[in-house]
N, CA, C and O atoms as a GROMACS GRO file, in nm:
protein
  324
    1MET      N    1 -12.899   7.810   3.637
    1MET     CA    2 -12.788   7.818   3.652
    1MET      C    3 -12.783   7.994   3.591
    1MET      O    4 -12.800   8.003   3.469
    2ASP      N    5 -12.759   8.138   3.674
    2ASP     CA    6 -12.757   8.263   3.585
    2ASP      C    7 -12.632   8.279   3.518
    2ASP      O    8 -12.547   8.195   3.546
    3ILE      N    9 -12.594   8.390   3.417
    3ILE     CA   10 -12.563   8.428   3.340
    3ILE      C   11 -12.580   8.497   3.268
    3ILE      O   12 -12.659   8.477   3.175
    4SER      N   13 -12.499   8.620   3.284
    4SER     CA   14 -12.528   8.765   3.226
    4SER      C   15 -12.504   8.795   3.087
    4SER      O   16 -12.390   8.769   3.049
    5VAL      N   17 -12.584   8.843   3.003
    5VAL     CA   18 -12.565   8.906   2.881
    5VAL      C   19 -12.509   9.030   2.896
    5VAL      O   20 -12.534   9.131   2.963
    6ILE      N   21 -12.424   8.995   2.814
    6ILE     CA   22 -12.271   9.077   2.767
    6ILE      C   23 -12.293   9.155   2.625
    6ILE      O   24 -12.379   9.116   2.545
    7SER      N   25 -12.208   9.269   2.598
    7SER     CA   26 -12.180   9.372   2.578
    7SER      C   27 -12.058   9.268   2.457
    7SER      O   28 -12.023   9.155   2.492
    8ILE      N   29 -12.020   9.316   2.354
    8ILE     CA   30 -11.945   9.253   2.261
    8ILE      C   31 -11.983   9.358   2.111
    8ILE      O   32 -12.065   9.333   2.022
    9GLY      N   33 -11.911   9.450   2.122
    9GLY     CA   34 -11.902   9.483   2.013
    9GLY      C   35 -12.055   9.504   1.990
    9GLY      O   36 -12.130   9.490   2.087
   10ASN      N   37 -12.108   9.538   1.863
   10ASN     CA   38 -12.244   9.596   1.885
   10ASN      C   39 -12.330   9.511   1.910
   10ASN      O   40 -12.452   9.517   1.930
   11SER      N   41 -12.233   9.406   1.906
   11SER     CA   42 -12.416   9.284   1.981
   11SER      C   43 -12.412   9.238   2.102
   11SER      O   44 -12.329   9.309   2.160
   12LYS      N   45 -12.450   9.169   2.164
   12LYS     CA   46 -12.435   9.106   2.308
   12LYS      C   47 -12.430   8.965   2.222
   12LYS      O   48 -12.450   8.918   2.110
   13GLY      N   49 -12.371   8.920   2.404
   13GLY     CA   50 -12.371   8.755   2.385
   13GLY      C   51 -12.353   8.672   2.584
   13GLY      O   52 -12.365   8.718   2.698
   14ILE      N   53 -12.328   8.565   2.540
   14ILE     CA   54 -12.312   8.521   2.733
   14ILE      C   55 -12.185   8.431   2.704
   14ILE      O   56 -12.148   8.390   2.593
   15ARG      N   57 -12.122   8.408   2.833
   15ARG     CA   58 -11.959   8.294   2.847
   15ARG      C   59 -12.037   8.237   2.955
   15ARG      O   60 -12.104   8.272   3.052
   16LEU      N   61 -11.984   8.094   2.870
   16LEU     CA   62 -11.994   7.989   2.914
   16LEU      C   63 -11.896   7.978   2.968
   16LEU      O   64 -11.792   7.986   2.903
   17SER      N   65 -11.890   7.951   3.146
   17SER     CA   66 -11.816   7.889   3.189
   17SER      C   67 -11.648   7.763   3.148
   17SER      O   68 -11.705   7.673   3.087
   18LYS      N   69 -11.517   7.729   3.152
   18LYS     CA   70 -11.503   7.650   3.125
   18LYS      C   71 -11.522   7.540   3.156
   18LYS      O   72 -11.440   7.468   3.098
   19THR      N   73 -11.601   7.472   3.232
   19THR     CA   74 -11.666   7.405   3.333
   19THR      C   75 -11.779   7.318   3.278
   19THR      O   76 -11.802   7.200   3.301
   20VAL      N   77 -11.863   7.428   3.181
   20VAL     CA   78 -11.988   7.369   3.068
   20VAL      C   79 -11.930   7.308   2.962
   20VAL      O   80 -11.965   7.205   2.904
   21LEU      N   81 -11.816   7.399   2.938
   21LEU     CA   82 -11.723   7.395   2.762
   21LEU      C   83 -11.710   7.235   2.802
   21LEU      O   84 -11.770   7.160   2.725
   22GLU      N   85 -11.654   7.185   2.890
   22GLU     CA   86 -11.580   7.080   2.925
   22GLU      C   87 -11.717   6.972   2.919
   22GLU      O   88 -11.753   6.884   2.841
   23LYS      N   89 -11.773   7.033   3.049
   23LYS     CA   90 -11.878   6.898   3.034
   23LYS      C   91 -11.949   6.851   2.906
   23LYS      O   92 -11.938   6.734   2.869
   24TYR      N   93 -12.014   6.931   2.845
   24TYR     CA   94 -12.102   6.948   2.755
   24TYR      C   95 -11.992   6.882   2.618
   24TYR      O   96 -12.016   6.765   2.586
   25ASN      N   97 -11.922   6.926   2.572
   25ASN     CA   98 -11.777   6.916   2.491
   25ASN      C   99 -11.838   6.984   2.352
   25ASN      O  100 -11.883   6.929   2.252
   26ILE      N  101 -11.818   7.183   2.400
   26ILE     CA  102 -11.834   7.244   2.319
   26ILE      C  103 -11.713   7.267   2.284
   26ILE      O  104 -11.644   7.234   2.381
   27THR      N  105 -11.651   7.304   2.204
   27THR     CA  106 -11.510   7.315   2.150
   27THR      C  107 -11.569   7.445   2.097
   27THR      O  108 -11.607   7.536   2.170
   28ASP      N  109 -11.576   7.445   1.927
   28ASP     CA  110 -11.601   7.558   1.852
   28ASP      C  111 -11.728   7.599   1.819
   28ASP      O  112 -11.755   7.716   1.842
   29LYS      N  113 -11.816   7.525   1.767
   29LYS     CA  114 -11.880   7.514   1.771
   29LYS      C  115 -12.102   7.459   1.847
   29LYS      O  116 -12.132   7.347   1.887
   30VAL      N  117 -12.197   7.578   1.839
   30VAL     CA  118 -12.279   7.524   1.910
   30VAL      C  119 -12.444   7.515   1.807
   30VAL      O  120 -12.481   7.581   1.709
   31GLU      N  121 -12.481   7.451   1.851
   31GLU     CA  122 -12.617   7.459   1.692
   31GLU      C  123 -12.732   7.532   1.832
   31GLU      O  124 -12.752   7.493   1.946
   32LEU      N  125 -12.778   7.633   1.766
   32LEU     CA  126 -12.917   7.770   1.829
   32LEU      C  127 -13.012   7.722   1.809
   32LEU      O  128 -13.059   7.741   1.697
   33ILE      N  129 -13.120   7.603   1.943
   33ILE     CA  130 -13.190   7.565   1.836
   33ILE      C  131 -13.341   7.692   1.952
   33ILE      O  132 -13.322   7.744   2.062
   34LEU      N  133 -13.472   7.697   1.862
   34LEU     CA  134 -13.551   7.792   1.901
   34LEU      C  135 -13.665   7.759   1.927
   34LEU      O  136 -13.738   7.732   1.831
   35GLU      N  137 -13.728   7.748   2.085
   35GLU     CA  138 -13.836   7.643   2.069
   35GLU      C  139 -13.932   7.709   2.143
   35GLU      O  140 -13.859   7.769   2.223
   36LYS      N  141 -14.099   7.755   2.186
   36LYS     CA  142 -14.173   7.854   2.270
   36LYS      C  143 -14.115   7.799   2.329
   36LYS      O  144 -14.080   7.682   2.346
   37GLY      N  145 -14.081   8.007   2.412
   37GLY     CA  146 -13.999   8.032   2.500
   37GLY      C  147 -13.822   7.942   2.556
   37GLY      O  148 -13.756   7.932   2.659
   38TYR      N  149 -13.815   7.916   2.471
   38TYR     CA  150 -13.678   7.841   2.494
   38TYR      C  151 -13.556   7.876   2.402
   38TYR      O  152 -13.564   7.839   2.285
   39ILE      N  153 -13.454   7.940   2.441
   39ILE     CA  154 -13.324   7.886   2.390
   39ILE      C  155 -13.230   7.774   2.384
   39ILE      O  156 -13.168   7.761   2.490
   40ILE      N  157 -13.202   7.693   2.296
   40ILE     CA  158 -13.124   7.542   2.397
   40ILE      C  159 -13.009   7.586   2.260
   40ILE      O  160 -13.014   7.619   2.142
   41LEU      N  161 -12.920   7.562   2.359
   41LEU     CA  162 -12.755   7.572   2.278
   41LEU      C  163 -12.699   7.366   2.294
   41LEU      O  164 -12.655   7.295   2.385
   42LYS      N  165 -12.726   7.350   2.183
   42LYS     CA  166 -12.644   7.252   2.161
   42LYS      C  167 -12.511   7.155   2.092
   42LYS      O  168 -12.512   7.140   1.970
   43PRO      N  169 -12.423   7.106   2.156
   43PRO     CA  170 -12.286   7.137   2.101
   43PRO      C  171 -12.328   7.080   1.924
   43PRO      O  172 -12.441   7.045   1.890
   44LYS      N  173 -12.259   7.082   1.872
   44LYS     CA  174 -12.208   7.094   1.720
   44LYS      C  175 -12.016   7.025   1.668
   44LYS      O  176 -11.906   7.074   1.645
   45SER      N  177 -12.078   6.897   1.674
   45SER     CA  178 -12.001   6.835   1.662
   45SER      C  179 -11.968   6.819   1.493
   45SER      O  180 -12.051   6.801   1.404
   46GLU      N  181 -11.818   6.832   1.477
   46GLU     CA  182 -11.759   6.709   1.324
   46GLU      C  183 -11.807   6.624   1.251
   46GLU      O  184 -11.793   6.523   1.320
   47THR      N  185 -11.846   6.599   1.176
   47THR     CA  186 -11.979   6.482   1.097
   47THR      C  187 -11.792   6.403   1.015
   47THR      O  188 -11.740   6.453   0.915
   48ARG      N  189 -11.742   6.304   1.076
   48ARG     CA  190 -11.652   6.228   0.974
   48ARG      C  191 -11.475   6.345   1.029
   48ARG      O  192 -11.366   6.359   0.974
   49LYS      N  193 -11.542   6.409   1.172
   49LYS     CA  194 -11.389   6.493   1.191
   49LYS      C  195 -11.293   6.360   1.214
   49LYS      O  196 -11.336   6.270   1.287
   50ASP      N  197 -11.169   6.348   1.154
   50ASP     CA  198 -11.102   6.277   1.210
   50ASP      C  199 -11.049   6.200   1.060
   50ASP      O  200 -10.940   6.204   1.002
   51TRP      N  201 -11.146   6.147   1.036
   51TRP     CA  202 -11.112   5.999   0.894
   51TRP      C  203 -11.004   6.006   0.875
   51TRP      O  204 -10.925   5.912   0.884
   52GLU      N  205 -10.973   6.136   0.840
   52GLU     CA  206 -10.875   6.074   0.740
   52GLU      C  207 -10.724   6.037   0.785
   52GLU      O  208 -10.633   5.982   0.722
   53LYS      N  209 -10.734   6.093   0.932
   53LYS     CA  210 -10.601   6.017   0.975
   53LYS      C  211 -10.660   5.858   1.026
   53LYS      O  212 -10.580   5.769   1.056
   54ALA      N  213 -10.714   5.851   1.027
   54ALA     CA  214 -10.796   5.726   1.078
   54ALA      C  215 -10.763   5.577   0.952
   54ALA      O  216 -10.721   5.462   0.958
   55PHE      N  217 -10.817   5.682   0.841
   55PHE     CA  218 -10.806   5.608   0.720
   55PHE      C  219 -10.675   5.587   0.640
   55PHE      O  220 -10.661   5.515   0.541
   56LYS      N  221 -10.555   5.686   0.718
   56LYS     CA  222 -10.427   5.669   0.695
   56LYS      C  223 -10.390   5.617   0.746
   56LYS      O  224 -10.282   5.566   0.715
   57LYS      N  225 -10.473   5.581   0.905
   57LYS     CA  226 -10.390   5.458   0.977
   57LYS      C  227 -10.410   5.379   0.968
   57LYS      O  228 -10.334   5.294   1.012
   58MET      N  229 -10.522   5.346   0.907
   58MET     CA  230 -10.606   5.197   0.844
   58MET      C  231 -10.476   5.134   0.743
   58MET      O  232 -10.389   5.055   0.778
   59HIS      N  233 -10.490   5.184   0.637
   59HIS     CA  234 -10.408   5.186   0.500
   59HIS      C  235 -10.246   5.167   0.568
   59HIS      O  236 -10.165   5.076   0.552
   60GLU      N  237 -10.238   5.265   0.630
   60GLU     CA  238 -10.057   5.167   0.718
   60GLU      C  239 -10.083   5.032   0.774
   60GLU      O  240 -10.042   4.926   0.727
   61ASN      N  241 -10.136   5.045   0.851
   61ASN     CA  242 -10.196   4.897   0.890
   61ASN      C  243 -10.250   4.778   0.841
   61ASN      O  244 -10.271   4.680   0.913
   62GLY      N  245 -10.280   4.785   0.683
   62GLY     CA  246 -10.282   4.697   0.600
   62GLY      C  247 -10.444   4.679   0.616
   62GLY      O  248 -10.495   4.589   0.550
   63GLU      N  249 -10.540   4.775   0.714
   63GLU     CA  250 -10.664   4.660   0.746
   63GLU      C  251 -10.728   4.769   0.698
   63GLU      O  252 -10.817   4.808   0.774
   64ASP      N  253 -10.707   4.862   0.552
   64ASP     CA  254 -10.797   4.886   0.440
   64ASP      C  255 -10.857   4.776   0.301
   64ASP      O  256 -10.847   4.783   0.179
   65GLN      N  257 -10.936   4.657   0.418
   65GLN     CA  258 -10.915   4.551   0.239
   65GLN      C  259 -11.083   4.603   0.229
   65GLN      O  260 -11.140   4.683   0.303
   66LEU      N  261 -11.135   4.530   0.117
   66LEU     CA  262 -11.314   4.507   0.090
   66LEU      C  263 -11.339   4.461   0.135
   66LEU      O  264 -11.244   4.385   0.157
   67LEU      N  265 -11.457   4.419   0.215
   67LEU     CA  266 -11.527   4.367   0.293
   67LEU      C  267 -11.622   4.247   0.195
   67LEU      O  268 -11.644   4.127   0.214
   68ILE      N  269 -11.659   4.335   0.096
   68ILE     CA  270 -11.766   4.214  -0.019
   68ILE      C  271 -11.665   4.287  -0.146
   68ILE      O  272 -11.582   4.376  -0.130
   69ASN      N  273 -11.698   4.228  -0.258
   69ASN     CA  274 -11.652   4.298  -0.395
   69ASN      C  275 -11.751   4.448  -0.458
   69ASN      O  276 -11.874   4.462  -0.458
   70ASP      N  277 -11.694   4.498  -0.485
   70ASP     CA  278 -11.766   4.638  -0.550
   70ASP      C  279 -11.850   4.599  -0.658
   70ASP      O  280 -11.949   4.655  -0.704
   71VAL      N  281 -11.811   4.528  -0.680
   71VAL     CA  282 -11.854   4.475  -0.887
   71VAL      C  283 -11.909   4.329  -0.841
   71VAL      O  284 -11.834   4.284  -0.754
   72PHE      N  285 -12.035   4.226  -0.878
   72PHE     CA  286 -12.119   4.194  -0.866
   72PHE      C  287 -12.085   4.033  -1.006
   72PHE      O  288 -12.060   4.070  -1.121
   73GLU      N  289 -12.088   3.866  -0.978
   73GLU     CA  290 -12.067   3.904  -1.081
   73GLU      C  291 -12.241   3.864  -1.192
   73GLU      O  292 -12.253   3.802  -1.298
   74GLU      N  293 -12.339   3.927  -1.111
   74GLU     CA  294 -12.473   3.938  -1.200
   74GLU      C  295 -12.444   3.990  -1.229
   74GLU      O  296 -12.417   3.946  -1.341
   75GLU      N  297 -12.388   4.161  -1.221
   75GLU     CA  298 -12.409   4.265  -1.177
   75GLU      C  299 -12.456   4.261  -1.378
   75GLU      O  300 -12.418   4.173  -1.456
   76ASN      N  301 -12.527   4.358  -1.409
   76ASN     CA  302 -12.556   4.422  -1.551
   76ASN      C  303 -12.540   4.534  -1.527
   76ASN      O  304 -12.603   4.588  -1.437
   77LEU      N  305 -12.437   4.609  -1.613
   77LEU     CA  306 -12.407   4.733  -1.518
   77LEU      C  307 -12.416   4.814  -1.726
   77LEU      O  308 -12.363   4.925  -1.726
   78GLU      N  309 -12.459   4.779  -1.844
   78GLU     CA  310 -12.538   4.854  -1.906
   78GLU      C  311 -12.680   4.898  -1.861
   78GLU      O  312 -12.719   4.998  -1.920
   79GLU      N  313 -12.766   4.845  -1.767
   79GLU     CA  314 -12.890   4.898  -1.706
   79GLU      C  315 -12.902   5.060  -1.707
   79GLU      O  316 -12.987   5.148  -1.724
   80TRP      N  317 -12.759   5.045  -1.677
   80TRP     CA  318 -12.746   5.173  -1.569
   80TRP      C  319 -12.676   5.271  -1.646
   80TRP      O  320 -12.615   5.358  -1.584
   81ILE      N  321 -12.675   5.272  -1.788
   81ILE     CA  322 -12.612   5.383  -1.911
   81ILE      C  323 -12.663   5.430  -1.969
   81ILE      O  324 -12.610   5.505  -2.051
   0.00000   0.00000   0.00000
């Protein structure tokens, strides 16, 4: 696929079609990887995006229970002081 380099203010840039953006799930940011003779654009996803909403929903549904106790009976916390 050939695309043109265009002027954007004092810089240059490229335009990606809506089809490409949707196919590769590109929204706000991309990671730019420079390799020998290549420039790679990789979709950048936000780690833990929407976790706050998911945790709130889990709490509302009563699904936010501990799987294991956070302190064990045999644990000696004095070692860490």
